[in-house]
Structure formats: structure tokens, C-alpha cells
C-alpha positions as CSV (number, residue, x, y, z in Angstrom):
1,W,-0.1,-0.1,0.0
2,W,1.6,3.6,-1.2
3,S,-0.1,4.8,1.9
4,T,1.2,4.5,4.9
5,Q,-2.0,3.6,6.6
6,P,-3.1,0.6,7.7
7,Q,-5.9,-1.3,5.1
8,V,-8.6,-3.5,6.8
9,F,-11.3,-4.9,4.7
10,G,-14.3,-6.6,6.7
11,R,-18.0,-7.2,7.3
12,Y,-17.5,-5.5,10.5
13,D,-14.9,-3.5,12.4
14,Y,-13.6,-6.9,14.3
15,F,-10.4,-5.1,15.9
16,T,-11.1,-2.0,17.0
17,N,-8.2,-2.5,20.0
18,D,-5.3,-2.3,17.2
19,P,-2.7,0.3,18.8
20,D,-2.7,1.9,14.9
21,H,-6.7,1.5,15.0
22,A,-6.7,5.7,14.8
23,V,-4.8,5.5,11.4
24,Q,-6.3,2.6,9.5
25,V,-8.4,2.8,6.2
26,Y,-11.8,0.7,6.7
27,T,-13.7,-0.3,4.1
28,T,-17.1,-2.6,4.5
29,V,-16.8,-5.7,2.8
30,A,-19.7,-8.5,2.9
31,T,-18.2,-11.2,0.8
32,M,-15.2,-12.6,-0.7
33,D,-16.7,-11.9,-4.4
34,D,-16.8,-8.0,-2.7
35,F,-13.7,-8.3,-1.9
36,I,-11.9,-9.6,-5.4
37,T,-13.7,-7.1,-7.0
38,R,-12.2,-4.4,-4.7
39,L,-8.6,-5.3,-5.1
40,Y,-9.4,-5.6,-8.8
41,N,-10.6,-1.7,-8.7
42,D,-8.3,-0.2,-6.4
43,Y,-5.2,-1.8,-6.8
44,I,-4.9,-3.6,-10.7
45,A,-6.6,-1.1,-12.4
46,P,-5.2,2.2,-11.5
47,Y,-1.6,0.8,-11.9
48,S,-1.4,-1.8,-14.7
49,G,-0.7,1.5,-17.5
50,G,-4.3,0.8,-18.9
51,L,-3.5,-3.0,-20.3
52,I,-5.4,-5.3,-17.9
53,T,-9.3,-5.1,-17.8
54,L,-11.8,-6.7,-15.9
55,G,-13.0,-10.3,-17.1
56,T,-14.3,-11.9,-14.6
57,I,-14.4,-12.4,-11.0
58,N,-16.7,-15.5,-10.1
59,A,-16.0,-15.9,-6.3
60,P,-18.2,-17.2,-3.4
61,V,-20.6,-14.6,-2.4
62,D,-22.4,-16.7,0.4
63,Y,-22.1,-14.8,4.1
64,D,-19.1,-16.8,5.7
65,S,-17.1,-16.4,2.7
66,F,-15.2,-13.2,4.3
67,A,-15.3,-12.2,7.6
68,S,-11.7,-9.6,7.9
69,L,-8.1,-9.1,6.0
70,T,-6.1,-6.7,7.7
71,F,-2.9,-5.7,5.6
72,R,-0.1,-3.1,6.7
73,G,2.2,-3.1,3.3
74,G,4.2,-6.2,4.2
75,E,2.1,-8.7,1.6
76,S,2.5,-8.4,-2.6
77,L,-0.6,-8.3,-4.6
78,S,0.1,-11.7,-5.7
79,E,0.7,-13.1,-2.5
80,I,-2.7,-11.5,-1.5
81,L,-4.4,-13.2,-4.1
82,R,-2.7,-16.6,-3.8
83,V,-4.1,-17.2,-0.4
84,C,-7.4,-15.4,-1.8
85,S,-7.2,-18.3,-3.9
86,D,-7.4,-21.2,-0.7
87,L,-10.2,-19.2,0.9
88,A,-12.3,-19.4,-1.9
89,G,-11.6,-23.0,-2.2
90,G,-9.1,-23.1,-4.8
91,A,-9.8,-20.5,-7.4
92,S,-8.0,-20.1,-10.5
93,Y,-6.9,-16.0,-11.2
94,G,-4.5,-14.3,-13.3
95,V,-4.3,-12.4,-16.4
96,D,-5.4,-14.2,-19.9
97,P,-3.7,-13.4,-23.4
98,D,-6.3,-10.9,-23.8
99,N,-5.4,-8.5,-20.9
100,N,-8.2,-9.4,-19.0
101,F,-8.1,-10.4,-15.0
102,F,-10.2,-13.2,-14.0
103,F,-10.4,-15.0,-10.3
104,I,-13.1,-18.0,-11.4
105,P,-13.9,-21.3,-9.6
106,L,-11.4,-24.1,-11.0
107,N,-12.5,-25.6,-14.1
108,T,-12.8,-29.3,-13.8
109,S,-13.7,-30.0,-17.1
110,E,-12.0,-31.7,-20.1
111,Q,-10.1,-29.2,-22.3
112,A,-7.4,-31.7,-24.1
113,E,-7.0,-35.4,-24.4
114,Y,-3.5,-37.0,-25.1
115,T,-2.4,-41.0,-25.2
116,E,0.7,-42.0,-24.4
117,G,2.9,-43.2,-27.1
118,D,0.5,-41.3,-29.7
119,N,0.5,-37.5,-28.9
120,V,2.1,-37.6,-25.6
121,D,5.4,-38.7,-23.9
122,I,4.1,-39.5,-20.2
123,E,6.2,-39.9,-16.9
124,R,4.0,-41.2,-13.8
125,E,5.2,-40.5,-10.0
126,E,3.1,-41.4,-6.9
127,T,4.2,-38.9,-4.3
128,R,3.8,-38.1,-0.6
129,S,6.1,-35.2,-0.8
130,M,3.7,-32.7,-1.1
131,M,0.7,-34.5,1.2
132,Y,0.1,-32.0,4.5
133,N,-3.3,-33.4,6.3
134,R,-2.5,-31.0,9.6
135,L,-2.1,-27.3,9.1
136,V,-1.0,-24.5,11.5
137,I,-2.0,-21.3,10.6
138,V,-0.3,-18.6,12.5
139,G,-2.3,-15.1,11.7
140,G,-1.8,-11.3,13.1
141,Y,-1.8,-9.8,16.3
142,V,-5.2,-9.5,18.6
143,Y,-5.4,-7.0,21.1
144,G,-6.8,-6.4,24.6
145,A,-9.5,-3.5,25.8
146,P,-7.6,-0.1,26.6
147,G,-6.0,-0.7,29.7
148,K,-5.4,-4.4,29.4
149,P,-2.4,-4.7,27.2
150,G,-2.4,-7.9,26.4
151,F,-2.3,-9.7,23.3
152,Y,-1.7,-12.9,21.3
153,V,-0.7,-14.3,18.4
154,W,-4.1,-15.3,16.3
155,N,-3.5,-19.2,15.8
156,S,-5.6,-22.2,14.5
157,H,-4.7,-25.8,14.1
158,H,-6.7,-27.7,11.6
159,E,-6.9,-31.2,10.2
160,D,-8.1,-33.5,7.8
161,S,-9.0,-36.9,10.2
162,A,-9.5,-38.9,7.3
163,S,-6.2,-38.6,5.9
164,V,-4.3,-38.8,9.2
165,I,-5.8,-42.1,9.5
166,S,-5.0,-43.4,6.6
167,Y,-1.6,-42.2,6.3
168,G,-0.1,-40.7,9.4
169,A,0.0,-37.4,10.3
170,K,2.5,-34.5,8.5
171,T,2.4,-31.1,9.4
172,L,2.8,-27.6,8.0
173,S,3.0,-24.2,9.3
174,V,2.2,-20.9,7.4
175,K,2.6,-17.5,8.5
176,I,-0.4,-15.5,7.3
177,P,-0.4,-11.9,9.4
178,M,-3.7,-11.1,7.5
179,I,-5.8,-13.9,8.7
180,R,-7.2,-13.2,12.1
181,T,-10.9,-14.8,12.3
182,H,-12.6,-18.4,12.5
183,V,-14.1,-18.0,9.3
184,E,-11.0,-17.3,6.6
185,A,-9.1,-19.6,8.8
186,L,-11.4,-22.1,8.2
187,N,-12.0,-21.3,4.7
188,F,-8.3,-21.4,4.0
189,A,-7.9,-24.9,5.7
190,D,-10.6,-26.1,3.4
191,G,-8.7,-24.8,0.1
192,F,-5.5,-26.2,1.6
193,F,-6.8,-29.7,2.3
194,A,-8.7,-29.9,-1.4
195,K,-5.2,-30.0,-2.3
196,Y,-2.8,-31.2,-0.4
197,A,-4.6,-33.8,2.6
198,G,-3.8,-36.9,0.2
199,P,-1.0,-38.5,-1.6
200,T,-0.9,-37.5,-5.3
201,T,-0.2,-39.5,-8.6
202,Q,1.5,-36.6,-10.8
203,Y,1.6,-37.3,-14.6
204,T,4.1,-34.7,-16.5
205,G,3.5,-35.3,-20.1
206,T,5.5,-33.3,-23.1
207,T,3.1,-33.3,-26.3
208,T,3.8,-33.5,-29.6
209,S,3.3,-30.3,-31.9
210,Q,-0.1,-28.9,-31.4
211,S,-2.6,-26.8,-33.0
212,G,-3.9,-25.0,-30.2
213,P,-3.6,-23.2,-26.5
214,L,-3.2,-24.8,-23.4
215,Y,-4.3,-22.9,-20.4
216,P,-3.9,-24.3,-17.0
217,W,-7.5,-22.3,-16.0
218,A,-9.4,-23.5,-18.9
219,G,-9.9,-27.2,-17.9
220,A,-8.5,-30.4,-16.9
221,V,-6.7,-33.0,-19.0
222,Q,-7.8,-37.0,-19.9
223,L,-4.5,-38.9,-20.2
224,F,-4.7,-42.5,-21.7
225,P,-2.3,-45.0,-21.2
226,A,-0.6,-46.5,-24.4
227,A,-2.4,-48.8,-26.3
228,G,-3.4,-52.0,-24.4
229,T,-2.0,-51.3,-21.1
230,T,-3.2,-49.7,-17.9
231,W,-1.9,-47.3,-15.2
232,N,-2.7,-49.6,-12.1
233,G,-5.8,-50.6,-13.6
234,E,-6.8,-47.0,-14.7
235,T,-7.6,-46.5,-18.2
236,S,-7.4,-42.8,-18.4
237,V,-7.0,-40.2,-15.9
238,T,-8.5,-36.8,-15.7
239,Q,-6.5,-33.8,-13.9
240,N,-5.7,-30.5,-13.7
241,F,-2.6,-28.7,-13.8
242,D,-1.1,-25.6,-12.5
243,S,1.8,-24.4,-15.2
244,C,2.1,-25.6,-18.8
245,K,5.4,-24.6,-20.2
246,V,5.1,-24.0,-23.8
247,D,8.4,-24.8,-26.6
248,F,8.0,-23.0,-29.7
249,N,8.7,-25.0,-33.0
250,E,6.6,-25.1,-36.4
251,S,4.1,-25.5,-33.8
252,P,4.1,-25.3,-30.2
253,L,5.3,-28.2,-27.9
254,F,3.3,-28.6,-24.2
255,T,4.6,-29.9,-21.2
256,F,3.1,-29.9,-18.0
257,T,2.8,-31.5,-14.7
258,T,-0.8,-32.7,-13.1
259,G,-1.8,-31.8,-9.6
260,P,-1.0,-28.3,-7.4
261,E,2.6,-26.7,-7.4
262,P,4.2,-27.1,-4.0
263,P,2.7,-24.9,-1.6
264,H,4.1,-21.8,-0.9
265,Y,2.7,-19.0,0.9
266,P,4.4,-16.0,2.8
267,V,6.7,-17.7,5.3
268,P,6.1,-22.1,5.6
269,E,7.7,-22.9,8.5
270,V,6.9,-20.9,11.0
271,D,9.4,-20.3,13.9
272,Q,7.1,-17.8,16.2
273,V,8.5,-15.2,17.7
274,G,6.1,-12.4,19.7
275,E,6.4,-9.0,20.6
276,Q,7.6,-7.6,23.9
277,S,5.4,-7.8,26.7
278,D,5.1,-6.2,30.0
279,G,4.4,-9.3,31.6
280,S,0.4,-9.3,31.4
281,G,0.4,-11.7,28.7
282,G,-2.3,-12.7,26.1
283,G,-5.1,-15.1,25.6
284,G,-5.5,-18.2,23.6
285,G,-5.7,-19.0,19.8
286,G,-8.4,-18.9,17.4
287,G,-10.7,-21.9,17.7
288,G,-13.1,-23.5,15.4
289,N,-15.5,-25.7,14.5
290,N,-15.2,-29.6,12.7
291,N,-11.7,-29.2,12.1
292,G,-10.2,-26.5,13.7
293,T,-9.2,-25.8,17.6
294,G,-7.6,-23.5,19.6
């Protein structure tokens, strides 16, 4: 934020005890769709040199899709959108070839078919390297009432119990200071576990020359094994992919790996360091229901 004032977006002004509350710029935002639209209007369109226009924003509009997010200038716009993608259940976002900004639900419909040995070479890998079924979210500071100087770092712990039972526990800690409410923590955890809670079988494909583009946000790819073979009994798989490398020959060649990219949030594997206190201390961390505990 080019001003020096913190920016707070929320359904309600939940954190009136913030020490910098008097200088915060507060904006009422009711849903995730409202928030993404505000990000585009205030921080993308004005600074794009007129090149980026609005394509489609289709984020959740239900009441529990948004509560409050606070920004004090430490996050880049790409980091905010990356977190919001999980808050929205795993949305696709970016700028398309026509310079239209988009933030849309993950498209799981098929956009292309490839057959091993025919129009694609495929490498198959089963991995647990990106499996995380326990999540610790380290959020921002929550302060006590005036005259009660206690504070605490907002924390919540989440678990995909079915994955833990099946594969054992594996935990990732992420520091996301913009999060300080149960709504954001639970939505983030749900979007995170949808991608990372279990082991994945990834398919890396390199195609022959193709006539049209292959965009990660446009849908999934359906892959077929070589004629007369299967992949562990599977005659085909349909999966999404997060990135596609294009090699330009007479016609473009595509290389893609299905499944999500490794998790990369502002500060992974947090060693928590708190503010200095006068000894009055702070309260407990953020709670939750179902998969969240304080």
C-alpha cells in the first residue's frame, strides 16, 4: 500500500483495539466476491498502465465467505491473491492473453485429450512429498481492550482426519498475518486440504506439436495410457494442472505436470517470534469447529 496507513477490509470492524486503529483505512466488504472486486478496482486497474481490464470475477458470495482481512504493507498483491485462491476453495486467477483479469472457480471439465505414445510422452510418479494433512495457521496480532495491554498471535490448528488415519500425520505451519478470524482460517484450511491432504499421482506430459493453446485455468486434461496398457488398472485419468511450459517449434509443444504446485505461502515452517510484553500476557489462539481447534 503506497500510503502508510493500514488497510482493513471486513464485514464489521472486529479489531477496534488495534494500536494503529485510529489511522486504519476501513472498508466494508461482505463477501469474498466483493473483496476480489475491490482489489481489482483499487489496486490492479489503476496501476496497470491501462492494459489490464476486468474479465470475470466469480468468487463465493455466501455470508461465511469473508469476515475480515488486515494489510499493513508487507504482502504483495500476488501473495494476497494466492491466499485468496485457497480462501475461495481453490480458485484460478491471473491475466489471460487478452489482458483480462480473472478470478474464477477451478474448472474441472476436460479441455484436451492425450494418449501416451501417440501425441504425448508421459512420466508417472506417486508422491507424498506435497501431502500435508495437519495445518497450523499463524495469523496476525489480536489486542486486548484499552487499559488491558495483553495480546496474542492468532493461531488455529486444522486436520483432515481421514487422511491422518490413512497415511499418518504430516504438518505444515504457515504464517499469514492478514488472517485473524475463524471464517478465514476455516476457509483457507478447506481450500488447502482439497489440494494437499492426500498423496498424489502426478503425470508429466510432453506433447507433440499442437495447433491450439493449453491454459491451466481453462480445464483439465484427460490422459490415456499406451494402447493395451493401464495405469494400475486405470484406463484414463483426468486431472488439472497449475502450469504449462510452451516450447515454440513450427507448432508449439506443451509440457505440464498434473496436480498442484508445492505450497508456497508468505512464510512456511514458522518459528513464532512475538512482540515484547510487559508481562500481562495474552489469551489463547483462534478456535474453530469441525476441523479447527484453539
